[in-house]
C-alpha positions in Angstrom: 111.7 98.7 159.5 114.3 96.0 158.8 111.5 93.5 158.2 109.8 95.8 155.8 113.0 96.5 153.9 113.8 92.7 153.8 110.3 92.0 152.6 110.5 94.6 149.8 113.9 93.3 148.7 112.6 89.8 148.7 109.6 90.7 146.5 111.9 92.7 144.2 114.3 89.8 143.8 111.5 87.3 143.1 110.0 89.7 140.5 113.3 90.2 138.8 114.0 86.5 138.8 110.6 85.8 137.4 111.2 88.3 134.5 114.6 86.7 133.8 113.2 83.2 133.7 110.3 84.3 131.4 112.8 85.9 129.1 115.0 82.9 129.1 112.0 80.7 128.2 111.0 83.0 125.3 114.5 82.9 124.0 114.8 79.2 124.3 111.5 78.8 122.4 113.0 81.0 119.6 116.3 79.1 119.7 114.6 75.8 118.9 112.1 77.1 116.4 112.9 75.5 113.1 111.3 75.5 109.6 112.1 73.3 106.6 112.0 76.4 104.3 111.0 80.0 104.3 107.3 79.2 103.7 106.8 81.7 100.8 107.7 82.0 97.2 111.1 83.7 97.0 112.0 85.9 94.0 115.2 83.9 93.4 116.5 86.2 90.6 117.7 88.7 93.3 121.0 87.7 94.9 120.6 89.6 98.3 117.7 88.8 100.7 116.8 90.1 104.1 114.1 90.6 106.7 112.7 93.4 108.8 111.7 93.0 112.4 110.2 94.7 115.5 108.9 93.9 118.9 106.2 91.8 117.3 108.8 89.1 116.5 109.6 89.0 120.3 113.0 87.6 121.3 115.0 86.6 118.2 117.8 83.9 118.2 119.9 85.8 115.7 122.5 83.0 115.4 119.7 80.8 114.0 118.6 83.5 111.6 122.1 83.8 110.3 122.7 80.1 109.9 119.5 79.3 108.0 120.0 78.5 104.4 117.4 77.2 101.9 118.8 76.2 98.5 121.3 79.0 97.8 119.4 81.7 99.7 120.7 83.0 103.0 119.6 86.2 104.8 122.2 88.9 104.6 120.5 92.0 106.1 117.9 93.0 108.6 116.0 96.3 109.0 115.1 96.8 112.7 112.4 99.0 114.1 114.1 101.6 116.4 111.5 104.3 117.2 108.0 105.5 116.6 106.6 109.0 116.8 108.0 111.5 119.2 108.9 109.5 122.3 108.6 105.8 121.7 111.4 103.2 121.3 110.8 99.7 120.2 111.3 97.5 123.2 113.4 95.0 121.3 115.5 97.5 119.3 118.6 97.7 121.4 118.8 93.9 121.8 118.2 93.3 118.1 120.6 96.0 117.1 123.4 94.5 119.1 122.8 90.8 118.4 122.2 91.1 114.7 125.6 92.8 114.3 127.3 90.2 116.5 126.1 87.5 114.1 127.4 89.3 111.0 124.1 90.4 109.6 124.1 93.8 107.9 121.7 95.9 110.0 119.5 99.0 109.3 117.3 101.0 111.7 113.9 102.5 110.8 111.6 105.0 112.4 107.8 104.6 112.1 106.5 108.0 111.2 103.3 109.4 112.8 101.9 111.8 110.2 100.2 114.1 112.6 103.3 114.7 114.8 106.2 117.1 114.3 108.8 115.8 112.0 111.8 117.4 113.7 110.9 116.0 117.1 110.4 112.5 115.6 113.9 112.8 114.0 115.4 113.7 117.3 113.8 110.6 118.8 115.4 108.5 116.2 118.8 110.1 116.5 118.8 109.8 120.3 118.4 106.1 120.0 120.3 105.0 117.0 124.1 105.1 116.6 125.0 104.2 113.0 128.4 102.7 112.3 130.4 101.9 109.2 128.9 98.9 107.5 125.3 99.8 108.6 122.5 100.6 106.1 121.3 104.2 105.9 118.5 105.3 108.2 115.0 104.6 107.1 111.7 106.6 107.4 108.7 104.3 107.5 105.8 106.5 106.1 102.7 104.5 105.4 99.8 106.3 107.3 98.3 109.8 107.4 97.1 109.4 111.0 94.3 111.9 110.4 96.6 114.6 108.9 96.2 116.0 105.4 98.7 114.8 102.8 100.3 118.3 102.4 101.0 118.4 106.2 102.5 114.9 106.2 104.8 115.8 103.3 105.9 118.9 105.2 106.7 116.9 108.4 108.4 114.1 106.4 110.7 116.7 104.8 111.6 117.9 108.3 112.5 114.4 109.4 114.6 113.7 106.3 116.5 117.0 106.5 117.4 116.6 110.2 118.4 113.0 109.9 120.5 113.5 106.7 122.3 116.5 108.3 123.1 114.4 111.4 124.3 111.2 109.8 125.6 112.7 106.6 123.8 110.1 104.4 120.6 110.3 102.5 117.8 108.4 104.3 115.7 105.7 102.6 111.9 106.0 102.5 109.8 102.9 103.2 106.2 102.8 102.1 103.7 100.8 100.0 102.9 101.4 96.4 99.5 102.8 97.0 100.5 105.3 99.7 103.5 106.5 97.7 101.3 107.1 94.6 98.4 108.7 96.5 100.3 110.9 99.1 104.0 111.2 98.3 104.6 111.0 94.6 107.3 113.1 92.9 108.0 115.1 96.1 110.4 112.3 97.2 111.7 110.8 94.0 115.2 111.8 94.8 115.3 109.5 97.9 116.1 105.8 97.7 112.9 103.8 98.0 112.1 100.7 99.9 108.7 99.7 98.7 106.2 97.1 99.9 104.1 95.3 97.3 102.9 91.8 98.0 101.8 88.9 95.7 104.0 90.1 92.9 106.1 87.4 91.2 109.1 89.4 90.0 109.0 93.0 91.1 106.8 95.7 92.6 104.5 97.6 90.3 105.7 101.1 90.7 106.9 103.5 88.0 109.9 105.0 89.8 113.1 103.2 90.8 113.5 101.3 94.1 116.4 99.7 96.0 114.5 97.4 98.4 111.3 95.5 97.8 109.3 94.0 100.7 107.6 91.2 98.8 106.0 89.2 101.6 104.9 89.5 105.3 104.3 85.8 105.7 107.9 84.4 105.8 109.3 81.9 108.3 112.8 82.0 109.7 114.6 79.8 112.1 115.0 81.5 115.5 111.9 83.6 115.1 108.5 82.3 116.4 106.2 84.6 114.5 105.9 85.4 110.8 108.4 87.8 109.3 108.6 90.4 106.5 110.9 89.4 103.6 112.8 91.8 101.3 115.2 91.8 98.4 117.9 94.3 97.3 117.7 95.5 93.8 121.3 95.1 92.8 124.4 93.0 93.1 126.9 92.7 96.0 129.0 95.7 94.9 126.0 98.0 94.7 124.9 96.8 98.1 128.3 97.4 99.6 128.4 100.9 98.1 125.0 101.7 99.8 126.4 101.0 103.3 127.7 103.7 105.5 131.4 104.2 105.1 
């Protein structure tokens, strides 16, 4: 029996050590990832720039993200994927959430919405994983797919999510989507909510008739400390407007 216990412990220790080494190697690779510039056309007429990330960016060396500066542009905020659907949490969320803040980067958390799932349960998934603090961005609902549901049903479930989350955090959530999805499926139903809109290959601004506060203008950016490509965003306003948006 002792030999069996010892063998099990040995295998466990070796497995844990292997995972830790692999993670260290991934971080080291990110730590020494360098780019001469962001690799995309930057709409320089906006003063505040940021990125959004998820597990697909793997381990991120946030100190390198914060330190990168090209011309007069430095990344000041990051939206971080927190949850998806009813029971999923992004595997890098808690690490990204903690380390981005430690580096002084303004952070925001977003939930990837599954249109065919219950909105209240999805909201509870987000709330159970995300503790917002003063200085954070408002919560974000990422709604960009119907997932086989009819638009009317998706709208109903989105409204549930927004209501539950707003009542819990006492701040109006931001809706993220792309121009086509908003126009086809959401429209005026959500015009009262702040909009973070995705529209690529536009030189100056997204082509959408309603107002917006964030614009995801590229998904092909490069950032020191991140091995894979990154989504780039701008804030539609100055530093005072940005500060006023943050949770107080």
